[in-house]
GUTITI-457557 format. One record per residue (C-alpha): x negated, y negated, z; residue in three letters. Coordinates in pm, 1 decimal, padded with zeros to 6 digits, always signed. Layout:
GUTITI-457557
+----------+----------+----------+-----+
|        u |        v |        w | res |
+----------+----------+----------+-----+
|        X |        Y |        Z | Ala |
...
+----------+----------+----------+-----+
This chain:
GUTITI-457557
+----------+----------+----------+-----+
|        u |        v |        w | res |
+----------+----------+----------+-----+
| -11502.0 | -07459.1 | +11894.6 | Unk |
| -11269.9 | -07374.1 | +12137.4 | Unk |
| -11459.9 | -07430.5 | +12440.8 | Unk |
| -11584.0 | -07732.2 | +12305.5 | Unk |
| -11439.8 | -08083.6 | +12457.8 | Unk |
| -11304.6 | -08247.8 | +12150.7 | Unk |
| -11255.7 | -08635.0 | +12173.2 | Unk |
| -11006.7 | -08774.0 | +11954.2 | Unk |
| -11072.2 | -09162.6 | +11862.7 | Unk |
| -10759.3 | -09339.9 | +11706.4 | Unk |
| -10806.1 | -09668.6 | +11558.7 | Unk |
| -10512.2 | -09951.5 | +11523.8 | Unk |
| -10493.6 | -10279.4 | +11382.0 | Unk |
| -10592.4 | -10564.2 | +11639.6 | Unk |
| -10256.1 | -10749.1 | +11599.5 | Unk |
| -10049.6 | -10423.8 | +11737.4 | Unk |
| -09855.8 | -10466.9 | +12015.3 | Unk |
| -09973.7 | -10290.6 | +12346.9 | Unk |
| -09669.5 | -10100.6 | +12318.2 | Unk |
| -09764.7 | -10002.4 | +11956.5 | Unk |
| -10107.7 | -09882.9 | +12076.5 | Unk |
| -09940.5 | -09690.1 | +12360.4 | Unk |
| -09682.9 | -09533.1 | +12114.3 | Unk |
| -09921.8 | -09457.6 | +11904.1 | Unk |
| -10153.1 | -09281.5 | +12171.7 | Unk |
| -09848.8 | -09108.5 | +12330.4 | Unk |
| -09786.6 | -08951.7 | +11962.3 | Unk |
| -10106.9 | -08818.8 | +11920.0 | Unk |
| -10141.3 | -08700.4 | +12251.1 | Unk |
| -09788.1 | -08484.4 | +12182.1 | Unk |
| -09936.6 | -08389.9 | +11860.2 | Unk |
| -10213.2 | -08171.1 | +12066.7 | Unk |
| -10494.2 | -08422.1 | +12047.8 | Unk |
| -10513.7 | -08490.6 | +12400.0 | Unk |
| -10607.1 | -08084.8 | +12563.3 | Unk |
| -10957.1 | -08155.7 | +12717.3 | Unk |
| -10931.1 | -08586.8 | +12711.1 | Unk |
| -10675.6 | -08825.0 | +12615.8 | Unk |
| -10710.4 | -08955.7 | +12311.0 | Unk |
| -10880.1 | -09341.5 | +12266.1 | Unk |
| -10765.1 | -09582.6 | +12118.9 | Unk |
| -10965.7 | -09849.8 | +11972.0 | Unk |
| -10927.2 | -10198.1 | +11796.2 | Unk |
| -11010.1 | -10163.8 | +11406.9 | Unk |
| -11239.2 | -10467.9 | +11353.0 | Unk |
| -11384.5 | -10424.4 | +11697.5 | Unk |
| -11516.2 | -10069.3 | +11575.4 | Unk |
| -11585.3 | -10209.5 | +11240.5 | Unk |
| -11810.8 | -10480.6 | +11381.0 | Unk |
| -11997.3 | -10219.9 | +11624.7 | Unk |
| -12082.0 | -10024.1 | +11334.5 | Unk |
| -12177.5 | -10300.2 | +11077.5 | Unk |
| -12382.1 | -10465.5 | +11327.8 | Unk |
| -12597.3 | -10195.9 | +11470.1 | Unk |
| -12664.3 | -10117.2 | +11101.7 | Unk |
| -12780.4 | -10532.7 | +11086.9 | Unk |
| -12979.6 | -10459.2 | +11423.0 | Unk |
| -13151.9 | -10139.9 | +11217.5 | Unk |
| -13293.2 | -10386.1 | +10933.0 | Unk |
| -13373.7 | -10676.3 | +11169.5 | Unk |
| -13117.3 | -10886.0 | +11036.4 | Unk |
| -12904.5 | -10952.9 | +11379.4 | Unk |
| -13030.8 | -11212.0 | +11627.9 | Unk |
| -12929.0 | -11332.0 | +11986.2 | Unk |
| -12648.5 | -11623.4 | +11998.8 | Unk |
| -12540.4 | -11509.7 | +11606.7 | Unk |
| -12146.0 | -11580.3 | +11583.3 | Unk |
| -12041.6 | -11367.6 | +11331.6 | Unk |
| -11653.6 | -11374.5 | +11215.1 | Unk |
| -11526.7 | -11024.4 | +11122.4 | Unk |
| -11232.7 | -11030.5 | +10839.9 | Unk |
| -11077.0 | -10684.3 | +10820.7 | Unk |
| -10874.9 | -10652.1 | +10533.1 | Unk |
| -10676.9 | -10333.3 | +10497.5 | Unk |
| -10449.5 | -10213.3 | +10330.0 | Unk |
| -10128.4 | -10319.3 | +10527.5 | Unk |
| -10302.6 | -10579.1 | +10813.4 | Unk |
| -10592.1 | -10834.3 | +10808.3 | Unk |
| -10740.5 | -10865.8 | +11132.4 | Unk |
| -11006.0 | -11197.0 | +11202.1 | Unk |
| -11217.1 | -11177.2 | +11505.2 | Unk |
| -11532.6 | -11354.8 | +11599.6 | Unk |
| -11795.8 | -11279.2 | +11782.4 | Unk |
| -12147.3 | -11430.3 | +12014.5 | Unk |
| -12392.5 | -11179.1 | +11988.1 | Unk |
| -12521.8 | -11173.6 | +12352.0 | Unk |
| -12760.6 | -10920.5 | +12344.3 | Unk |
| -12912.9 | -10717.6 | +12073.0 | Unk |
| -13012.5 | -10331.1 | +12273.1 | Unk |
| -12774.2 | -10223.4 | +12391.7 | Unk |
| -12539.1 | -10438.4 | +12207.6 | Unk |
| -12349.3 | -10708.5 | +12362.5 | Unk |
| -12025.4 | -10923.4 | +12249.8 | Unk |
| -11825.7 | -11208.6 | +12339.7 | Unk |
| -11502.7 | -11313.4 | +12111.8 | Unk |
| -11537.4 | -11668.3 | +12131.7 | Unk |
| -11132.1 | -11699.5 | +12072.4 | Unk |
| -10801.9 | -11557.5 | +12077.5 | Unk |
| -10827.8 | -11313.4 | +11754.7 | Unk |
| -10574.8 | -11324.9 | +11475.6 | Unk |
| -10400.5 | -11167.6 | +11177.3 | Unk |
| -10139.9 | -11157.7 | +10965.0 | Unk |
| -09957.4 | -10860.3 | +10703.2 | Unk |
| -10154.7 | -10973.9 | +10352.0 | Unk |
| -10326.6 | -10647.3 | +10281.4 | Unk |
| -10397.2 | -10487.0 | +09985.3 | Unk |
| -10074.0 | -10329.5 | +09932.1 | Unk |
| -09902.3 | -10639.7 | +09913.9 | Unk |
| -10079.6 | -10658.3 | +09571.6 | Unk |
| -09904.3 | -10381.2 | +09508.1 | Unk |
| -09563.5 | -10518.8 | +09562.9 | Unk |
| -09623.3 | -10831.9 | +09361.5 | Unk |
| -09772.8 | -10557.4 | +09037.8 | Unk |
| -09450.9 | -10411.2 | +09114.4 | Unk |
| -09247.3 | -10700.9 | +09090.5 | Unk |
| -09466.9 | -10767.0 | +08758.0 | Unk |
| -09377.3 | -10446.4 | +08613.8 | Unk |
| -08976.3 | -10477.4 | +08710.5 | Unk |
| -08953.0 | -10809.4 | +08546.2 | Unk |
| -09203.1 | -10703.0 | +08200.7 | Unk |
| -09013.4 | -10356.8 | +08209.9 | Unk |
| -08626.8 | -10387.5 | +08325.8 | Unk |
| -08438.9 | -10076.8 | +08352.9 | Unk |
| -08703.2 | -09854.9 | +08172.0 | Unk |
| -08889.1 | -09898.9 | +08507.2 | Unk |
| -08625.3 | -09914.5 | +08762.0 | Unk |
| -08448.7 | -09603.6 | +08619.1 | Unk |
| -08775.5 | -09384.1 | +08707.4 | Unk |
| -08765.6 | -09127.3 | +08929.3 | Unk |
| -08901.0 | -09229.0 | +09302.7 | Unk |
| -09196.7 | -09001.2 | +09229.2 | Unk |
| -09286.0 | -09158.3 | +08926.6 | Unk |
| -09257.8 | -09512.0 | +09034.4 | Unk |
| -09486.6 | -09377.2 | +09315.0 | Unk |
| -09728.2 | -09262.8 | +09074.7 | Unk |
| -09755.0 | -09620.8 | +08898.8 | Unk |
| -09848.7 | -09772.1 | +09194.9 | Unk |
| -10116.7 | -09496.6 | +09233.4 | Unk |
| -10206.0 | -09569.6 | +08868.2 | Unk |
| -10259.1 | -09906.6 | +08919.8 | Unk |
| -10522.2 | -09870.4 | +09244.5 | Unk |
| -10776.4 | -09770.2 | +08959.6 | Unk |
| -10740.0 | -10092.8 | +08814.2 | Unk |
| -10706.8 | -10322.3 | +09111.0 | Unk |
| -11059.8 | -10181.3 | +09242.9 | Unk |
| -11221.1 | -10234.0 | +08918.2 | Unk |
| -11081.5 | -10583.6 | +08872.9 | Unk |
| -11383.0 | -10877.9 | +08919.3 | Unk |
| -11205.6 | -11148.5 | +08716.4 | Unk |
| -11522.8 | -11125.1 | +08430.9 | Unk |
| -11471.5 | -11234.0 | +08103.9 | Unk |
| -11553.9 | -10878.8 | +07914.6 | Unk |
| -11264.8 | -10716.0 | +08100.2 | Unk |
| -10944.7 | -10931.9 | +07948.7 | Unk |
| -10753.1 | -10622.2 | +07962.1 | Unk |
| -10650.6 | -10370.4 | +08228.6 | Unk |
| -10432.9 | -10052.4 | +08160.4 | Unk |
| -10172.9 | -09882.8 | +08390.1 | Unk |
| -10017.4 | -09534.9 | +08263.7 | Unk |
| -09633.5 | -09526.1 | +08317.4 | Unk |
| -09532.2 | -09173.6 | +08345.8 | Unk |
| -09251.8 | -09025.5 | +08109.1 | Unk |
| -09248.1 | -09315.7 | +07893.3 | Unk |
| -09397.1 | -09356.8 | +07539.0 | Unk |
| -09431.9 | -09745.2 | +07339.7 | Unk |
| -09245.2 | -10024.9 | +07486.5 | Unk |
| -09391.0 | -10281.5 | +07253.1 | Unk |
| -09207.7 | -10584.8 | +07419.8 | Unk |
| -09303.3 | -10494.7 | +07791.2 | Unk |
| -09643.1 | -10462.0 | +07657.2 | Unk |
| -09667.5 | -10086.2 | +07707.1 | Unk |
| -09838.4 | -09862.7 | +07436.1 | Unk |
| -09899.4 | -09499.9 | +07438.1 | Unk |
| -09767.7 | -09513.0 | +07791.5 | Unk |
| -10013.4 | -09734.6 | +07912.9 | Unk |
| -09910.5 | -10036.8 | +08061.9 | Unk |
| -10173.6 | -10377.3 | +07941.5 | Unk |
| -10209.4 | -10589.5 | +08214.7 | Unk |
| -10392.0 | -10904.6 | +08125.3 | Unk |
| -10676.3 | -11064.7 | +08339.8 | Unk |
| -10467.3 | -11383.8 | +08412.9 | Unk |
| -10162.2 | -11142.3 | +08532.2 | Unk |
| -10477.5 | -10975.3 | +08777.5 | Unk |
| -10574.5 | -11294.5 | +08894.4 | Unk |
| -10210.7 | -11404.1 | +09001.2 | Unk |
| -10130.8 | -11081.0 | +09199.4 | Unk |
| -10452.3 | -11112.1 | +09366.4 | Unk |
| -10461.8 | -11498.1 | +09432.4 | Unk |
| -10136.6 | -11547.1 | +09680.8 | Unk |
| -10291.7 | -11274.9 | +09880.1 | Unk |
| -10660.2 | -11380.3 | +09881.2 | Unk |
| -10509.6 | -11753.6 | +09961.9 | Unk |
| -10367.5 | -11599.5 | +10263.4 | Unk |
| -10670.3 | -11456.5 | +10376.5 | Unk |
| -10893.9 | -11785.5 | +10347.7 | Unk |
| -10615.9 | -11946.2 | +10559.9 | Unk |
| -10668.4 | -11682.1 | +10834.5 | Unk |
| -11074.5 | -11732.9 | +10827.3 | Unk |
| -11014.2 | -12063.5 | +10781.6 | Unk |
| -10790.7 | -12166.1 | +11114.7 | Unk |
| -11039.1 | -11929.1 | +11294.8 | Unk |
| -11367.4 | -12105.6 | +11167.6 | Unk |
| -11202.2 | -12452.8 | +11242.3 | Unk |
| -11157.2 | -12298.5 | +11637.4 | Unk |
| -11498.5 | -12143.6 | +11666.1 | Unk |
| -11750.3 | -12347.3 | +11412.9 | Unk |
| -12000.2 | -12328.7 | +11366.8 | Unk |
| -12040.3 | -11970.1 | +11198.6 | Unk |
| -12328.2 | -11795.0 | +11052.8 | Unk |
| -12185.6 | -11512.2 | +10932.5 | Unk |
| -11899.6 | -11325.5 | +10763.1 | Unk |
| -11862.4 | -10974.8 | +10763.5 | Unk |
| -11592.8 | -10869.8 | +10464.1 | Unk |
| -11480.6 | -10482.4 | +10610.3 | Unk |
| -11169.1 | -10237.0 | +10518.0 | Unk |
| -11048.5 | -10086.9 | +10238.5 | Unk |
| -10939.0 | -10427.1 | +10101.2 | Unk |
| -11284.1 | -10550.3 | +10185.4 | Unk |
| -11449.2 | -10331.3 | +09944.2 | Unk |
| -11273.9 | -10537.8 | +09671.1 | Unk |
| -11538.9 | -10728.6 | +09436.8 | Unk |
| -11301.6 | -11032.0 | +09361.4 | Unk |
| -11217.9 | -11074.2 | +09695.9 | Unk |
| -11587.1 | -11077.5 | +09761.9 | Unk |
| -11647.2 | -11306.1 | +09522.9 | Unk |
| -11385.3 | -11532.0 | +09607.0 | Unk |
| -11480.5 | -11512.8 | +09964.9 | Unk |
| -11830.0 | -11606.6 | +09912.2 | Unk |
| -11710.6 | -11905.8 | +09673.7 | Unk |
| -11528.5 | -12045.1 | +09937.6 | Unk |
| -11768.6 | -11975.1 | +10276.0 | Unk |
| -12063.0 | -12122.2 | +10057.5 | Unk |
| -11930.8 | -12435.1 | +10044.4 | Unk |
| -11935.3 | -12425.0 | +10516.8 | Unk |
| -12332.3 | -12257.5 | +10476.7 | Unk |
| -12185.7 | -11908.4 | +10584.9 | Unk |
| -12336.6 | -11616.9 | +10469.2 | Unk |
| -12077.8 | -11348.6 | +10360.8 | Unk |
| -12160.4 | -10988.6 | +10434.4 | Unk |
| -11996.6 | -10677.0 | +10258.2 | Unk |
| -12138.8 | -10391.1 | +10424.9 | Unk |
| -12217.3 | -10088.9 | +10272.5 | Unk |
| -11927.5 | -09810.5 | +10307.8 | Unk |
| -11697.8 | -10141.3 | +10427.6 | Unk |
| -11375.9 | -09882.6 | +10391.5 | Unk |
| -11532.0 | -09652.3 | +10621.3 | Unk |
| -11695.9 | -09891.2 | +10869.2 | Unk |
| -11418.5 | -09869.1 | +11094.0 | Unk |
| -11389.8 | -09467.9 | +11128.2 | Unk |
| -11782.5 | -09485.7 | +11171.4 | Unk |
| -11741.7 | -09773.2 | +11452.6 | Unk |
| -11447.7 | -09575.1 | +11635.1 | Unk |
| -11700.7 | -09235.9 | +11634.9 | Unk |
| -12001.4 | -09447.5 | +11792.8 | Unk |
| -11773.2 | -09583.7 | +12059.3 | Unk |
| -11654.6 | -09248.5 | +12149.2 | Unk |
| -11982.5 | -09095.5 | +12160.6 | Unk |
| -12134.1 | -09415.2 | +12358.6 | Unk |
| -11921.0 | -09226.7 | +12654.3 | Unk |
| -12215.3 | -08958.5 | +12680.3 | Unk |
| -12450.2 | -09167.1 | +12624.7 | Unk |
| -12652.9 | -09463.6 | +12814.4 | Unk |
| -12658.5 | -09704.2 | +12575.8 | Unk |
| -12246.9 | -09887.3 | +12573.5 | Unk |
| -12168.6 | -10160.3 | +12378.9 | Unk |
| -12073.6 | -10460.9 | +12574.6 | Unk |
| -11783.9 | -10657.6 | +12497.8 | Unk |
| -11595.1 | -10957.8 | +12647.4 | Unk |
| -11241.6 | -10972.8 | +12481.5 | Unk |
| -10984.9 | -11256.8 | +12498.5 | Unk |
| -10673.5 | -11200.6 | +12571.5 | Unk |
| -10407.3 | -11215.9 | +12274.9 | Unk |
| -10125.4 | -11339.2 | +12519.6 | Unk |
| -09996.5 | -11445.1 | +12862.4 | Unk |
| -09964.3 | -11168.0 | +13139.9 | Unk |
| -09704.6 | -11161.3 | +13433.0 | Unk |
| -09449.8 | -10981.2 | +13659.9 | Unk |
| -09128.6 | -11084.9 | +13735.0 | Unk |
| -09080.9 | -11185.3 | +14141.0 | Unk |
| -08834.1 | -11307.9 | +14347.7 | Unk |
| -08981.5 | -11649.4 | +14514.7 | Unk |
| -08815.6 | -11831.1 | +14773.5 | Unk |
| -08564.4 | -12044.3 | +14653.5 | Unk |
| -08612.2 | -12479.0 | +14599.9 | Unk |
| -08299.6 | -12678.0 | +14522.3 | Unk |
| -08362.9 | -12906.3 | +14207.0 | Unk |
| -08649.8 | -12624.6 | +14070.7 | Unk |
| -08455.9 | -12338.9 | +14058.1 | Unk |
| -08153.5 | -12297.2 | +13844.9 | Unk |
| -07838.4 | -12218.2 | +14068.6 | Unk |
| -07785.8 | -11921.1 | +13865.5 | Unk |
| -08119.5 | -11743.4 | +14013.0 | Unk |
| -07979.5 | -11788.9 | +14370.3 | Unk |
| -07952.9 | -11463.4 | +14596.2 | Unk |
| -08020.3 | -11386.7 | +14939.8 | Unk |
| -08186.6 | -11112.1 | +15031.4 | Unk |
| -07942.6 | -10861.5 | +15268.4 | Unk |
| -08232.3 | -10757.9 | +15478.7 | Unk |
| -08431.8 | -11081.1 | +15582.9 | Unk |
| -08158.2 | -11326.7 | +15486.4 | Unk |
| -08353.9 | -11543.6 | +15262.5 | Unk |
| -08238.5 | -11736.8 | +15004.5 | Unk |
| -08433.0 | -11626.8 | +14720.4 | Unk |
| -08508.2 | -11757.4 | +14343.7 | Unk |
| -08491.8 | -11451.0 | +14146.0 | Unk |
| -08614.0 | -11386.7 | +13728.3 | Unk |
| -08933.4 | -11596.7 | +13816.6 | Unk |
| -09216.7 | -11520.3 | +13625.3 | Unk |
| -09614.2 | -11483.5 | +13823.9 | Unk |
| -09847.7 | -11508.8 | +13521.3 | Unk |
| -10204.8 | -11354.7 | +13615.5 | Unk |
| -10388.4 | -11323.5 | +13275.3 | Unk |
| -10360.8 | -11630.4 | +13080.9 | Unk |
| -10369.7 | -11625.0 | +12673.3 | Unk |
| -10723.1 | -11659.8 | +12547.8 | Unk |
| -10875.3 | -11589.3 | +12900.7 | Unk |
| -11180.8 | -11378.1 | +12896.1 | Unk |
| -11153.5 | -10973.9 | +12992.1 | Unk |
| -11529.6 | -10794.5 | +13045.9 | Unk |
| -11467.4 | -10442.5 | +12918.1 | Unk |
| -11380.8 | -10238.6 | +13214.3 | Unk |
| -11295.2 | -10501.2 | +13449.3 | Unk |
| -10961.0 | -10466.7 | +13721.0 | Unk |
| -10759.8 | -10734.5 | +13798.6 | Unk |
| -10574.3 | -10668.9 | +14135.8 | Unk |
| -10226.9 | -10819.3 | +14169.9 | Unk |
| -10075.2 | -10811.6 | +14559.7 | Unk |
| -09672.8 | -10695.6 | +14584.6 | Unk |
| -09466.5 | -10761.0 | +14874.7 | Unk |
| -09169.8 | -10584.9 | +14923.4 | Unk |
| -08926.0 | -10583.3 | +15189.6 | Unk |
| -08667.3 | -10263.5 | +15240.3 | Unk |
| -08489.2 | -10062.8 | +15487.5 | Unk |
| -08508.7 | -09741.4 | +15291.4 | Unk |
| -08839.5 | -09651.8 | +15172.2 | Unk |
| -08783.9 | -09544.7 | +14772.6 | Unk |
| -08957.4 | -09587.9 | +14381.7 | Unk |
| -09001.2 | -09977.1 | +14300.6 | Unk |
| -08985.0 | -10087.6 | +13993.1 | Unk |
| -09143.4 | -10409.9 | +13863.3 | Unk |
| -09127.1 | -10573.2 | +13512.5 | Unk |
| -09426.4 | -10672.5 | +13357.1 | Unk |
| -09403.5 | -10959.5 | +13085.3 | Unk |
| -09571.6 | -11110.7 | +12818.5 | Unk |
| -09597.9 | -11432.0 | +12642.0 | Unk |
| -09738.7 | -11595.8 | +12332.2 | Unk |
| -09696.2 | -11936.2 | +12382.0 | Unk |
| -10002.1 | -12149.5 | +12500.4 | Unk |
| -09745.1 | -12290.4 | +12754.9 | Unk |
| -09515.5 | -12023.5 | +12874.0 | Unk |
| -09243.4 | -12118.6 | +13090.7 | Unk |
| -09199.1 | -11984.9 | +13497.1 | Unk |
| -08902.6 | -11788.2 | +13474.8 | Unk |
| -08768.7 | -11503.2 | +13238.5 | Unk |
| -08655.6 | -11715.5 | +12950.9 | Unk |
| -08751.2 | -11699.3 | +12539.0 | Unk |
| -08973.1 | -11653.7 | +12438.7 | Unk |
| -09127.4 | -11449.7 | +12735.0 | Unk |
| -09060.4 | -11080.3 | +12621.4 | Unk |
| -09052.7 | -10770.9 | +12834.8 | Unk |
| -09337.4 | -10534.7 | +12771.0 | Unk |
| -09340.8 | -10230.8 | +13032.3 | Unk |
| -09148.0 | -10143.6 | +13351.8 | Unk |
| -09419.6 | -10037.5 | +13600.4 | Unk |
| -09305.0 | -09736.9 | +13852.5 | Unk |
| -09528.5 | -09770.6 | +14190.1 | Unk |
| -09398.9 | -09451.2 | +14393.3 | Unk |
| -09552.0 | -09441.8 | +14770.7 | Unk |
| -09218.4 | -09256.1 | +14910.0 | Unk |
| -09452.0 | -08951.0 | +15006.4 | Unk |
| -09602.6 | -09239.6 | +15286.0 | Unk |
| -09456.3 | -09235.8 | +15636.3 | Unk |
| -09269.9 | -09548.7 | +15766.4 | Unk |
| -09509.6 | -09633.8 | +16001.2 | Unk |
| -09744.0 | -09676.6 | +15800.2 | Unk |
| -09604.2 | -10032.6 | +15695.2 | Unk |
| -09483.0 | -10336.9 | +15909.6 | Unk |
| -09168.6 | -10348.7 | +16077.7 | Unk |
| -08928.6 | -10616.6 | +16139.1 | Unk |
| -08608.4 | -10718.8 | +16349.9 | Unk |
| -08299.1 | -10922.4 | +16228.8 | Unk |
| -08053.6 | -10915.8 | +16474.7 | Unk |
| -07999.6 | -10518.9 | +16527.2 | Unk |
| -08082.7 | -10433.3 | +16217.7 | Unk |
| -08462.1 | -10329.7 | +16137.8 | Unk |
| -08690.1 | -10328.7 | +15831.7 | Unk |
| -08968.8 | -10285.9 | +15697.6 | Unk |
| -09272.4 | -10438.5 | +15472.8 | Unk |
| -09467.5 | -10365.9 | +15266.4 | Unk |
| -09807.4 | -10501.3 | +15084.5 | Unk |
| -09962.2 | -10278.2 | +14771.8 | Unk |
| -10163.5 | -10355.9 | +14528.7 | Unk |
| -10122.2 | -10326.1 | +14128.4 | Unk |
| -10456.6 | -10255.4 | +13999.4 | Unk |
| -10461.8 | -10385.1 | +13616.1 | Unk |
| -10766.8 | -10221.2 | +13383.1 | Unk |
| -10866.2 | -10320.5 | +13052.3 | Unk |
| -11097.6 | -10074.5 | +12858.5 | Unk |
| -11148.0 | -10087.1 | +12487.0 | Unk |
| -10895.7 | -10351.5 | +12454.3 | Unk |
| -10623.7 | -10098.0 | +12625.2 | Unk |
| -10421.0 | -10182.4 | +12969.1 | Unk |
| -10410.3 | -09911.7 | +13298.7 | Unk |
| -10253.2 | -09981.2 | +13597.1 | Unk |
| -10301.1 | -09782.3 | +13926.7 | Unk |
| -10162.1 | -09801.0 | +14277.0 | Unk |
| -10353.0 | -09970.0 | +14572.0 | Unk |
| -10236.0 | -09920.5 | +14939.6 | Unk |
| -10430.2 | -10030.0 | +15257.5 | Unk |
| -10740.2 | -09993.7 | +15077.3 | Unk |
| -10678.2 | -09663.2 | +14895.4 | Unk |
| -10564.0 | -09592.4 | +14522.1 | Unk |
| -10282.8 | -09357.9 | +14522.0 | Unk |
| -10359.8 | -09252.0 | +14135.0 | Unk |
| -10213.1 | -09419.9 | +13810.4 | Unk |
| -09885.8 | -09604.1 | +13858.0 | Unk |
| -09598.2 | -09491.6 | +13588.9 | Unk |
| -09561.2 | -09738.3 | +13317.2 | Unk |
| -09254.6 | -09701.6 | +13048.3 | Unk |
| -09299.5 | -09940.1 | +12744.6 | Unk |
| -09009.3 | -10076.7 | +12578.3 | Unk |
+----------+----------+----------+-----+
């Protein structure tokens, strides 16, 4: 084992930000997971889709041009992504539209249950030790998994530690009685939010032929029944794969192993936000704000600062491992380390300057100080000279993760340093 090259595959919700993904990867590296190779970060619904679709392919249930919606219902988040199947072997997928998601997983049912217990038991529950409250929620898990809204199961029981009988609260011999109607009331608001997410996605990409229900919450029989009843009116076939709760980790292992094999899943994804950089452009009276006006002391040119040049559009299709090149232009007298701000925006039409709702994503640090000045163009302004650098930042998209490389005069100079806020 000591000689083996171990690759760690980490999965995260698709709705997580680039910053959250990077911090997760950094934390894993600091924990010792990147001794041989950097830990890989994969999208949870994407992993679930890969495992499930390859399983469908094995049973000859998958066809080219099938449109499949993946509903990854987990504990905290629910992610919705729709794919078109371009090819079967190797598997080729393309996102039909920008994926969506929300915080409406099964833990929100737990919160509704705690509200019910608090209302029923009052001070008897609030006076319990925190460890005992956690145990109550853990005990509720069995009832949550077993719930199917069947008439033969009208009552469910949840053990309350250290508590005996509380007749008025419906507690007998330390067991809280929860009726079938109450269980429905705990589930239904959360399921409605999931149906709203799925419905909005279907409206954007209709028609959808297959809906895959995966994730830990995706194994809920009641959720499965509700989704089937809802989707059947649109002629959508709902599949709850075997071992739906482990489809994500199985798919992550598949993706990690693909790097060593010849059959690699090809996925084209759609950007969930706009990406761009802040730049200084020539100042135009009437177009740019007076407070953005500045004069370049080296060239004497009047510029407008805080402007944004967008180079990835929201919804833009990004094939896996595609490289997007963005040219930078710098005027300088003394060669130093340059920093640029990468910004993002989720609006349909983003502003052209740095203002709400634009958010700073990270700082890109470019270091060419090891090069001689004669590598750059030299210019004169009066008796003083300055230099111009034209270089390219190469933005890579691999497994839905952003990477940057610095390119100058056709040569790559390693990775540009990225500092996320």
